[in-house]
PQR file with spaces between the fields and no chain letter, atoms N, CA, C, O and H, PARSE charges and radii, in Angstrom:
ATOM       1  N    UNK     1       3.642   -3.758  -12.108 -0.4000 1.5000
ATOM       2  CA   UNK     1       4.342   -3.112  -11.027 -0.0000 2.0000
ATOM       3  C    UNK     1       3.488   -1.939  -10.531  0.5500 1.7000
ATOM       4  O    UNK     1       3.146   -1.058  -11.319 -0.5500 1.4000
ATOM       5  N    UNK     2       3.143   -1.914   -9.250 -0.4000 1.5000
ATOM       6  CA   UNK     2       2.297   -0.840   -8.727 -0.0000 2.0000
ATOM       7  C    UNK     2       3.055    0.499   -8.692  0.5500 1.7000
ATOM       8  O    UNK     2       4.268    0.552   -8.492 -0.5500 1.4000
ATOM       9  H    UNK     2       3.422   -2.630   -8.610  0.4000 1.0000
ATOM      10  N    UNK     3       2.293    1.558   -8.891 -0.4000 1.5000
ATOM      11  CA   UNK     3       2.863    2.901   -8.807 -0.0000 2.0000
ATOM      12  C    UNK     3       2.874    3.362   -7.362  0.5500 1.7000
ATOM      13  O    UNK     3       1.914    3.147   -6.622 -0.5500 1.4000
ATOM      14  H    UNK     3       1.307    1.515   -9.053  0.4000 1.0000
ATOM      15  N    UNK     4       3.974    4.002   -6.965 -0.4000 1.5000
ATOM      16  CA   UNK     4       4.044    4.505   -5.597 -0.0000 2.0000
ATOM      17  C    UNK     4       3.107    5.699   -5.405  0.5500 1.7000
ATOM      18  O    UNK     4       2.682    5.983   -4.285 -0.5500 1.4000
ATOM      19  H    UNK     4       4.754    4.177   -7.566  0.4000 1.0000
ATOM      20  N    UNK     5       2.790    6.386   -6.482 -0.4000 1.5000
ATOM      21  CA   UNK     5       1.906    7.548   -6.395 -0.0000 2.0000
ATOM      22  C    UNK     5       0.579    7.296   -7.108  0.5500 1.7000
ATOM      23  O    UNK     5       0.012    8.209   -7.709 -0.5500 1.4000
ATOM      24  H    UNK     5       3.135    6.156   -7.392  0.4000 1.0000
ATOM      25  N    UNK     6       0.090    6.079   -7.041 -0.4000 1.5000
ATOM      26  CA   UNK     6      -1.143    5.691   -7.737 -0.0000 2.0000
ATOM      27  C    UNK     6      -2.343    6.501   -7.265  0.5500 1.7000
ATOM      28  O    UNK     6      -3.221    6.827   -8.064 -0.5500 1.4000
ATOM      29  H    UNK     6       0.550    5.337   -6.553  0.4000 1.0000
ATOM      30  N    UNK     7      -2.391    6.823   -6.000 -0.4000 1.5000
ATOM      31  CA   UNK     7      -3.510    7.596   -5.470 -0.0000 2.0000
ATOM      32  C    UNK     7      -3.554    8.974   -6.108  0.5500 1.7000
ATOM      33  O    UNK     7      -4.624    9.460   -6.477 -0.5500 1.4000
ATOM      34  H    UNK     7      -1.678    6.557   -5.351  0.4000 1.0000
ATOM      35  N    UNK     8      -2.410    9.594   -6.236 -0.4000 1.5000
ATOM      36  CA   UNK     8      -2.355   10.927   -6.864 -0.0000 2.0000
ATOM      37  C    UNK     8      -2.731   10.836   -8.342  0.5500 1.7000
ATOM      38  O    UNK     8      -3.442   11.701   -8.855 -0.5500 1.4000
ATOM      39  H    UNK     8      -1.541    9.200   -5.937  0.4000 1.0000
ATOM      40  N    UNK     9      -2.260    9.800   -9.024 -0.4000 1.5000
ATOM      41  CA   UNK     9      -2.626    9.613  -10.426 -0.0000 2.0000
ATOM      42  C    UNK     9      -4.134    9.447  -10.574  0.5500 1.7000
ATOM      43  O    UNK     9      -4.733    9.993  -11.500 -0.5500 1.4000
ATOM      44  H    UNK     9      -1.682    9.097   -8.607  0.4000 1.0000
ATOM      45  N    UNK    10      -4.741    8.702   -9.672 -0.4000 1.5000
ATOM      46  CA   UNK    10      -6.195    8.505   -9.714 -0.0000 2.0000
ATOM      47  C    UNK    10      -6.919    9.839   -9.537  0.5500 1.7000
ATOM      48  O    UNK    10      -7.921   10.099  -10.203 -0.5500 1.4000
ATOM      49  H    UNK    10      -4.255    8.259   -8.919  0.4000 1.0000
ATOM      50  N    UNK    11      -6.410   10.680   -8.639 -0.4000 1.5000
ATOM      51  CA   UNK    11      -7.008   11.998   -8.432 -0.0000 2.0000
ATOM      52  C    UNK    11      -6.888   12.846   -9.692  0.5500 1.7000
ATOM      53  O    UNK    11      -7.855   13.486  -10.104 -0.5500 1.4000
ATOM      54  H    UNK    11      -5.596   10.468   -8.098  0.4000 1.0000
ATOM      55  N    UNK    12      -5.724   12.857  -10.296 -0.4000 1.5000
ATOM      56  CA   UNK    12      -5.506   13.623  -11.518 -0.0000 2.0000
ATOM      57  C    UNK    12      -6.437   13.140  -12.622  0.5500 1.7000
ATOM      58  O    UNK    12      -7.019   13.948  -13.346 -0.5500 1.4000
ATOM      59  H    UNK    12      -4.938   12.337   -9.961  0.4000 1.0000
ATOM      60  N    UNK    13      -6.576   11.843  -12.749 -0.4000 1.5000
ATOM      61  CA   UNK    13      -7.462   11.278  -13.773 -0.0000 2.0000
ATOM      62  C    UNK    13      -8.906   11.688  -13.555  0.5500 1.7000
ATOM      63  O    UNK    13      -9.622   11.976  -14.514 -0.5500 1.4000
ATOM      64  H    UNK    13      -6.104   11.187  -12.161  0.4000 1.0000
ATOM      65  N    UNK    14      -9.342   11.717  -12.300 -0.4000 1.5000
ATOM      66  CA   UNK    14     -10.716   12.153  -12.003 -0.0000 2.0000
ATOM      67  C    UNK    14     -10.911   13.621  -12.371  0.5500 1.7000
ATOM      68  O    UNK    14     -11.954   13.998  -12.905 -0.5500 1.4000
ATOM      69  H    UNK    14      -8.761   11.484  -11.520  0.4000 1.0000
ATOM      70  N    UNK    15      -9.911   14.446  -12.086 -0.4000 1.5000
ATOM      71  CA   UNK    15      -9.992   15.863  -12.438 -0.0000 2.0000
ATOM      72  C    UNK    15     -10.098   16.018  -13.954  0.5500 1.7000
ATOM      73  O    UNK    15     -10.932   16.776  -14.447 -0.5500 1.4000
ATOM      74  H    UNK    15      -9.064   14.140  -11.652  0.4000 1.0000
ATOM      75  N    UNK    16      -9.259   15.304  -14.683 -0.4000 1.5000
ATOM      76  CA   UNK    16      -9.270   15.383  -16.140 -0.0000 2.0000
ATOM      77  C    UNK    16     -10.587   14.865  -16.725  0.5500 1.7000
ATOM      78  O    UNK    16     -11.134   15.450  -17.659 -0.5500 1.4000
ATOM      79  H    UNK    16      -8.581   14.687  -14.282  0.4000 1.0000
ATOM      80  N    UNK    17     -11.083   13.767  -16.166 -0.4000 1.5000
ATOM      81  CA   UNK    17     -12.358   13.205  -16.629 -0.0000 2.0000
ATOM      82  C    UNK    17     -13.478   14.209  -16.427  0.5500 1.7000
ATOM      83  O    UNK    17     -14.293   14.427  -17.323 -0.5500 1.4000
ATOM      84  H    UNK    17     -10.639   13.291  -15.407  0.4000 1.0000
ATOM      85  N    UNK    18     -13.519   14.813  -15.261 -0.4000 1.5000
ATOM      86  CA   UNK    18     -14.543   15.806  -14.955 -0.0000 2.0000
ATOM      87  C    UNK    18     -14.435   17.007  -15.902  0.5500 1.7000
ATOM      88  O    UNK    18     -15.448   17.514  -16.383 -0.5500 1.4000
ATOM      89  H    UNK    18     -12.857   14.635  -14.533  0.4000 1.0000
ATOM      90  N    UNK    19     -13.234   17.448  -16.160 -0.4000 1.5000
ATOM      91  CA   UNK    19     -13.009   18.563  -17.069 -0.0000 2.0000
ATOM      92  C    UNK    19     -13.513   18.239  -18.476  0.5500 1.7000
ATOM      93  O    UNK    19     -14.181   19.063  -19.100 -0.5500 1.4000
ATOM      94  H    UNK    19     -12.411   17.036  -15.769  0.4000 1.0000
ATOM      95  N    UNK    20     -13.198   17.053  -18.970 -0.4000 1.5000
ATOM      96  CA   UNK    20     -13.643   16.663  -20.310 -0.0000 2.0000
ATOM      97  C    UNK    20     -15.167   16.598  -20.389  0.5500 1.7000
ATOM      98  O    UNK    20     -15.757   17.008  -21.389 -0.5500 1.4000
ATOM      99  H    UNK    20     -12.656   16.383  -18.463  0.4000 1.0000
ATOM     100  N    UNK    21     -15.794   16.093  -19.353 -0.4000 1.5000
ATOM     101  CA   UNK    21     -17.263   16.007  -19.340 -0.0000 2.0000
ATOM     102  C    UNK    21     -17.903   17.392  -19.268  0.5500 1.7000
ATOM     103  O    UNK    21     -18.919   17.645  -19.914 -0.5500 1.4000
ATOM     104  H    UNK    21     -15.315   15.760  -18.540  0.4000 1.0000
ATOM     105  N    UNK    22     -17.305   18.285  -18.480 -0.4000 1.5000
ATOM     106  CA   UNK    22     -17.813   19.653  -18.416 -0.0000 2.0000
ATOM     107  C    UNK    22     -17.681   20.343  -19.775  0.5500 1.7000
ATOM     108  O    UNK    22     -18.591   21.042  -20.220 -0.5500 1.4000
ATOM     109  H    UNK    22     -16.479   18.079  -17.954  0.4000 1.0000
ATOM     110  N    UNK    23     -16.537   20.137  -20.422 -0.4000 1.5000
ATOM     111  CA   UNK    23     -16.339   20.723  -21.747 -0.0000 2.0000
ATOM     112  C    UNK    23     -17.334   20.158  -22.759  0.5500 1.7000
ATOM     113  O    UNK    23     -17.817   20.880  -23.631 -0.5500 1.4000
ATOM     114  H    UNK    23     -15.798   19.569  -20.061  0.4000 1.0000
ATOM     115  N    UNK    24     -17.635   18.877  -22.640 -0.4000 1.5000
ATOM     116  CA   UNK    24     -18.606   18.254  -23.541 -0.0000 2.0000
ATOM     117  C    UNK    24     -19.980   18.897  -23.376  0.5500 1.7000
ATOM     118  O    UNK    24     -20.717   19.041  -24.351 -0.5500 1.4000
ATOM     119  H    UNK    24     -17.243   18.291  -21.931  0.4000 1.0000
ATOM     120  N    UNK    25     -20.327   19.283  -22.154 -0.4000 1.5000
ATOM     121  CA   UNK    25     -21.603   19.972  -21.925 -0.0000 2.0000
ATOM     122  C    UNK    25     -21.599   21.375  -22.514  0.5500 1.7000
ATOM     123  O    UNK    25     -22.625   21.856  -22.995 -0.5500 1.4000
ATOM     124  H    UNK    25     -19.728   19.166  -21.362  0.4000 1.0000
ATOM     125  N    UNK    26     -20.443   22.028  -22.474 -0.4000 1.5000
ATOM     126  CA   UNK    26     -20.334   23.388  -22.993 -0.0000 2.0000
ATOM     127  C    UNK    26     -20.208   23.429  -24.513  0.5500 1.7000
ATOM     128  O    UNK    26     -20.619   24.396  -25.155 -0.5500 1.4000
ATOM     129  H    UNK    26     -19.610   21.637  -22.083  0.4000 1.0000
ATOM     130  N    UNK    27     -19.640   22.374  -25.076 -0.4000 1.5000
ATOM     131  CA   UNK    27     -19.409   22.307  -26.519 -0.0000 2.0000
ATOM     132  C    UNK    27     -20.000   21.014  -27.081  0.5500 1.7000
ATOM     133  O    UNK    27     -19.268   20.068  -27.370 -0.5500 1.4000
ATOM     134  H    UNK    27     -19.307   21.589  -24.555  0.4000 1.0000
ATOM     135  N    UNK    28     -21.327   20.977  -27.234 -0.4000 1.5000
ATOM     136  CA   UNK    28     -21.988   19.741  -27.670 -0.0000 2.0000
ATOM     137  C    UNK    28     -21.487   19.215  -29.017  0.5500 1.7000
ATOM     138  O    UNK    28     -21.551   18.013  -29.274 -0.5500 1.4000
ATOM     139  H    UNK    28     -21.922   21.746  -26.998  0.4000 1.0000
ATOM     140  N    UNK    29     -20.992   20.103  -29.872 -0.4000 1.5000
ATOM     141  CA   UNK    29     -20.477   19.655  -31.164 -0.0000 2.0000
ATOM     142  C    UNK    29     -19.207   18.826  -31.017  0.5500 1.7000
ATOM     143  O    UNK    29     -18.818   18.126  -31.952 -0.5500 1.4000
ATOM     144  H    UNK    29     -20.940   21.080  -29.663  0.4000 1.0000
ATOM     145  N    UNK    30     -18.565   18.892  -29.879 -0.4000 1.5000
ATOM     146  CA   UNK    30     -17.345   18.114  -29.611 -0.0000 2.0000
ATOM     147  C    UNK    30     -17.587   17.018  -28.565  0.5500 1.7000
ATOM     148  O    UNK    30     -16.646   16.416  -28.049 -0.5500 1.4000
ATOM     149  H    UNK    30     -18.881   19.461  -29.119  0.4000 1.0000
ATOM     150  N    UNK    31     -18.844   16.779  -28.272 -0.4000 1.5000
ATOM     151  CA   UNK    31     -19.206   15.844  -27.205 -0.0000 2.0000
ATOM     152  C    UNK    31     -18.594   14.453  -27.393  0.5500 1.7000
ATOM     153  O    UNK    31     -18.062   13.873  -26.446 -0.5500 1.4000
ATOM     154  H    UNK    31     -19.609   17.268  -28.691  0.4000 1.0000
ATOM     155  N    UNK    32     -18.671   13.929  -28.596 -0.4000 1.5000
ATOM     156  CA   UNK    32     -18.161   12.576  -28.848 -0.0000 2.0000
ATOM     157  C    UNK    32     -16.654   12.493  -28.610  0.5500 1.7000
ATOM     158  O    UNK    32     -16.177   11.564  -27.958 -0.5500 1.4000
ATOM     159  H    UNK    32     -19.103   14.399  -29.365  0.4000 1.0000
ATOM     160  N    UNK    33     -15.912   13.452  -29.134 -0.4000 1.5000
ATOM     161  CA   UNK    33     -14.461   13.446  -28.960 -0.0000 2.0000
ATOM     162  C    UNK    33     -14.071   13.623  -27.490  0.5500 1.7000
ATOM     163  O    UNK    33     -13.168   12.954  -26.989 -0.5500 1.4000
ATOM     164  H    UNK    33     -16.299   14.207  -29.664  0.4000 1.0000
ATOM     165  N    UNK    34     -14.762   14.524  -26.820 -0.4000 1.5000
ATOM     166  CA   UNK    34     -14.462   14.761  -25.411 -0.0000 2.0000
ATOM     167  C    UNK    34     -14.832   13.561  -24.546  0.5500 1.7000
ATOM     168  O    UNK    34     -14.157   13.283  -23.554 -0.5500 1.4000
ATOM     169  H    UNK    34     -15.496   15.067  -27.227  0.4000 1.0000
ATOM     170  N    UNK    35     -15.884   12.853  -24.907 -0.4000 1.5000
ATOM     171  CA   UNK    35     -16.245   11.644  -24.168 -0.0000 2.0000
ATOM     172  C    UNK    35     -15.163   10.572  -24.327  0.5500 1.7000
ATOM     173  O    UNK    35     -14.840    9.854  -23.381 -0.5500 1.4000
ATOM     174  H    UNK    35     -16.432   13.078  -25.713  0.4000 1.0000
ATOM     175  N    UNK    36     -14.612   10.477  -25.536 -0.4000 1.5000
ATOM     176  CA   UNK    36     -13.520    9.516  -25.751 -0.0000 2.0000
ATOM     177  C    UNK    36     -12.308    9.879  -24.903  0.5500 1.7000
ATOM     178  O    UNK    36     -11.648    9.001  -24.348 -0.5500 1.4000
ATOM     179  H    UNK    36     -14.875   11.060  -26.305  0.4000 1.0000
ATOM     180  N    UNK    37     -12.017   11.173  -24.803 -0.4000 1.5000
ATOM     181  CA   UNK    37     -10.916   11.605  -23.943 -0.0000 2.0000
ATOM     182  C    UNK    37     -11.201   11.273  -22.478  0.5500 1.7000
ATOM     183  O    UNK    37     -10.318   10.808  -21.757 -0.5500 1.4000
ATOM     184  H    UNK    37     -12.554   11.887  -25.254  0.4000 1.0000
ATOM     185  N    UNK    38     -12.433   11.516  -22.047 -0.4000 1.5000
ATOM     186  CA   UNK    38     -12.810   11.195  -20.664 -0.0000 2.0000
ATOM     187  C    UNK    38     -12.665    9.692  -20.408  0.5500 1.7000
ATOM     188  O    UNK    38     -12.176    9.278  -19.357 -0.5500 1.4000
ATOM     189  H    UNK    38     -13.150   11.895  -22.633  0.4000 1.0000
ATOM     190  N    UNK    39     -13.091    8.891  -21.370 -0.4000 1.5000
ATOM     191  CA   UNK    39     -12.946    7.431  -21.229 -0.0000 2.0000
ATOM     192  C    UNK    39     -11.474    7.031  -21.144  0.5500 1.7000
ATOM     193  O    UNK    39     -11.104    6.127  -20.394 -0.5500 1.4000
ATOM     194  H    UNK    39     -13.488    9.227  -22.224  0.4000 1.0000
ATOM     195  N    UNK    40     -10.645    7.719  -21.923 -0.4000 1.5000
ATOM     196  CA   UNK    40      -9.215    7.446  -21.883 -0.0000 2.0000
ATOM     197  C    UNK    40      -8.616    7.738  -20.513  0.5500 1.7000
ATOM     198  O    UNK    40      -7.802    6.966  -20.005 -0.5500 1.4000
ATOM     199  H    UNK    40     -10.946    8.453  -22.532  0.4000 1.0000
ATOM     200  N    UNK    41      -9.020    8.853  -19.919 -0.4000 1.5000
ATOM     201  CA   UNK    41      -8.535    9.172  -18.575 -0.0000 2.0000
ATOM     202  C    UNK    41      -9.002    8.151  -17.541  0.5500 1.7000
ATOM     203  O    UNK    41      -8.280    7.847  -16.592 -0.5500 1.4000
ATOM     204  H    UNK    41      -9.681    9.480  -20.331  0.4000 1.0000
ATOM     205  N    UNK    42     -10.208    7.624  -17.726 -0.4000 1.5000
ATOM     206  CA   UNK    42     -10.681    6.574  -16.821 -0.0000 2.0000
ATOM     207  C    UNK    42      -9.831    5.307  -16.994  0.5500 1.7000
ATOM     208  O    UNK    42      -9.571    4.593  -16.026 -0.5500 1.4000
ATOM     209  H    UNK    42     -10.796    7.871  -18.497  0.4000 1.0000
ATOM     210  N    UNK    43      -9.408    5.039  -18.215 -0.4000 1.5000
ATOM     211  CA   UNK    43      -8.526    3.902  -18.461 -0.0000 2.0000
ATOM     212  C    UNK    43      -7.178    4.076  -17.785  0.5500 1.7000
ATOM     213  O    UNK    43      -6.634    3.129  -17.216 -0.5500 1.4000
ATOM     214  H    UNK    43      -9.619    5.619  -19.002  0.4000 1.0000
ATOM     215  N    UNK    44      -6.639    5.293  -17.847 -0.4000 1.5000
ATOM     216  CA   UNK    44      -5.364    5.571  -17.168 -0.0000 2.0000
ATOM     217  C    UNK    44      -5.526    5.382  -15.663  0.5500 1.7000
ATOM     218  O    UNK    44      -4.645    4.841  -14.995 -0.5500 1.4000
ATOM     219  H    UNK    44      -7.081    6.062  -18.308  0.4000 1.0000
ATOM     220  N    UNK    45      -6.660    5.833  -15.140 -0.4000 1.5000
ATOM     221  CA   UNK    45      -6.927    5.667  -13.699 -0.0000 2.0000
ATOM     222  C    UNK    45      -6.933    4.188  -13.323  0.5500 1.7000
ATOM     223  O    UNK    45      -6.333    3.793  -12.324 -0.5500 1.4000
ATOM     224  H    UNK    45      -7.376    6.273  -15.682  0.4000 1.0000
ATOM     225  N    UNK    46      -7.614    3.370  -14.130 -0.4000 1.5000
ATOM     226  CA   UNK    46      -7.663    1.933  -13.842 -0.0000 2.0000
ATOM     227  C    UNK    46      -6.268    1.316  -13.890  0.5500 1.7000
ATOM     228  O    UNK    46      -5.920    0.487  -13.049 -0.5500 1.4000
ATOM     229  H    UNK    46      -8.102    3.690  -14.942  0.4000 1.0000
ATOM     230  N    UNK    47      -5.479    1.722  -14.868 -0.4000 1.5000
ATOM     231  CA   UNK    47      -4.116    1.198  -14.949 -0.0000 2.0000
ATOM     232  C    UNK    47      -3.312    1.596  -13.723  0.5500 1.7000
ATOM     233  O    UNK    47      -2.584    0.773  -13.168 -0.5500 1.4000
ATOM     234  H    UNK    47      -5.762    2.395  -15.551  0.4000 1.0000
ATOM     235  N    UNK    48      -3.432    2.842  -13.296 -0.4000 1.5000
ATOM     236  CA   UNK    48      -2.693    3.319  -12.129 -0.0000 2.0000
ATOM     237  C    UNK    48      -3.090    2.547  -10.879  0.5500 1.7000
ATOM     238  O    UNK    48      -2.273    2.337   -9.982 -0.5500 1.4000
ATOM     239  H    UNK    48      -4.024    3.510  -13.747  0.4000 1.0000
ATOM     240  N    UNK    49      -4.350    2.127  -10.828 -0.4000 1.5000
ATOM     241  CA   UNK    49      -4.835    1.385   -9.667 -0.0000 2.0000
ATOM     242  C    UNK    49      -4.599   -0.118   -9.808  0.5500 1.7000
ATOM     243  O    UNK    49      -4.968   -0.897   -8.928 -0.5500 1.4000
ATOM     244  H    UNK    49      -5.013    2.298  -11.556  0.4000 1.0000
ATOM     245  N    UNK    50      -3.986   -0.517  -10.911 -0.4000 1.5000
ATOM     246  CA   UNK    50      -3.672   -1.930  -11.107 -0.0000 2.0000
ATOM     247  C    UNK    50      -4.831   -2.768  -11.576  0.5500 1.7000
ATOM     248  O    UNK    50      -4.778   -3.994  -11.480 -0.5500 1.4000
ATOM     249  H    UNK    50      -3.686    0.115  -11.626  0.4000 1.0000
ATOM     250  N    UNK    51      -5.888   -2.142  -12.086 -0.4000 1.5000
ATOM     251  CA   UNK    51      -7.055   -2.876  -12.572 -0.0000 2.0000
ATOM     252  C    UNK    51      -6.865   -3.230  -14.035  0.5500 1.7000
ATOM     253  O    UNK    51      -6.242   -2.473  -14.778 -0.5500 1.4000
ATOM     254  H    UNK    51      -5.931   -1.146  -12.164  0.4000 1.0000
ATOM     255  N    UNK    52      -7.391   -4.364  -14.456 -0.4000 1.5000
ATOM     256  CA   UNK    52      -7.289   -4.726  -15.880 -0.0000 2.0000
ATOM     257  C    UNK    52      -8.172   -3.815  -16.728  0.5500 1.7000
ATOM     258  O    UNK    52      -9.204   -3.322  -16.272 -0.5500 1.4000
ATOM     259  H    UNK    52      -7.897   -4.979  -13.851  0.4000 1.0000
ATOM     260  N    UNK    53      -7.752   -3.607  -17.952 -0.4000 1.5000
ATOM     261  CA   UNK    53      -8.515   -2.780  -18.883 -0.0000 2.0000
ATOM     262  C    UNK    53      -9.303   -3.674  -19.816  0.5500 1.7000
ATOM     263  O    UNK    53      -8.733   -4.318  -20.697 -0.5500 1.4000
ATOM     264  H    UNK    53      -6.915   -4.007  -18.323  0.4000 1.0000
ATOM     265  N    UNK    54     -10.604   -3.717  -19.629 -0.4000 1.5000
ATOM     266  CA   UNK    54     -11.466   -4.527  -20.495 -0.0000 2.0000
ATOM     267  C    UNK    54     -11.747   -3.762  -21.777  0.5500 1.7000
ATOM     268  O    UNK    54     -12.013   -2.561  -21.744 -0.5500 1.4000
ATOM     269  H    UNK    54     -11.067   -3.194  -18.913  0.4000 1.0000
ATOM     270  N    UNK    55     -11.689   -4.442  -22.880 -0.4000 1.5000
ATOM     271  CA   UNK    55     -12.043   -3.840  -24.164 -0.0000 2.0000
ATOM     272  C    UNK    55     -11.059   -2.826  -24.685  0.5500 1.7000
ATOM     273  O    UNK    55     -11.432   -1.966  -25.482 -0.5500 1.4000
ATOM     274  H    UNK    55     -11.472   -5.418  -22.907  0.4000 1.0000
ATOM     275  N    UNK    56      -9.815   -2.898  -24.261 -0.4000 1.5000
ATOM     276  CA   UNK    56      -8.812   -1.964  -24.743 -0.0000 2.0000
ATOM     277  C    UNK    56      -8.516   -2.246  -26.204  0.5500 1.7000
ATOM     278  O    UNK    56      -8.175   -3.368  -26.580 -0.5500 1.4000
ATOM     279  H    UNK    56      -9.512   -3.596  -23.613  0.4000 1.0000
ATOM     280  N    UNK    57      -8.652   -1.213  -27.017 -0.4000 1.5000
ATOM     281  CA   UNK    57      -8.360   -1.356  -28.433 -0.0000 2.0000
ATOM     282  C    UNK    57      -7.395   -0.267  -28.867  0.5500 1.7000
ATOM     283  O    UNK    57      -7.331    0.802  -28.259 -0.5500 1.4000
ATOM     284  H    UNK    57      -8.928   -0.303  -26.711  0.4000 1.0000
ATOM     285  N    UNK    58      -6.658   -0.543  -29.907 -0.4000 1.5000
ATOM     286  CA   UNK    58      -5.775    0.469  -30.463 -0.0000 2.0000
ATOM     287  C    UNK    58      -6.190    0.718  -31.896  0.5500 1.7000
ATOM     288  O    UNK    58      -6.663   -0.187  -32.583 -0.5500 1.4000
ATOM     289  H    UNK    58      -6.710   -1.411  -30.401  0.4000 1.0000
ATOM     290  N    UNK    59      -6.014    1.933  -32.337 -0.4000 1.5000
ATOM     291  CA   UNK    59      -6.393    2.289  -33.705 -0.0000 2.0000
ATOM     292  C    UNK    59      -5.162    2.742  -34.457  0.5500 1.7000
ATOM     293  O    UNK    59      -5.250    3.091  -35.634 -0.5500 1.4000
ATOM     294  H    UNK    59      -5.630    2.669  -31.779  0.4000 1.0000
């Protein structure tokens, strides 16, 4: 089911992704964890846009 506010969700996800990547540059010791968070936000963006999630795994 498509989201009526999918465009706004995509914008929010881009902001969050950018923030996580900036933080990863500022805190290299947390780079791996922050990259995973950034990847997660990209996954949320794809879901909001109705795109399939390739390689989705749960732990």
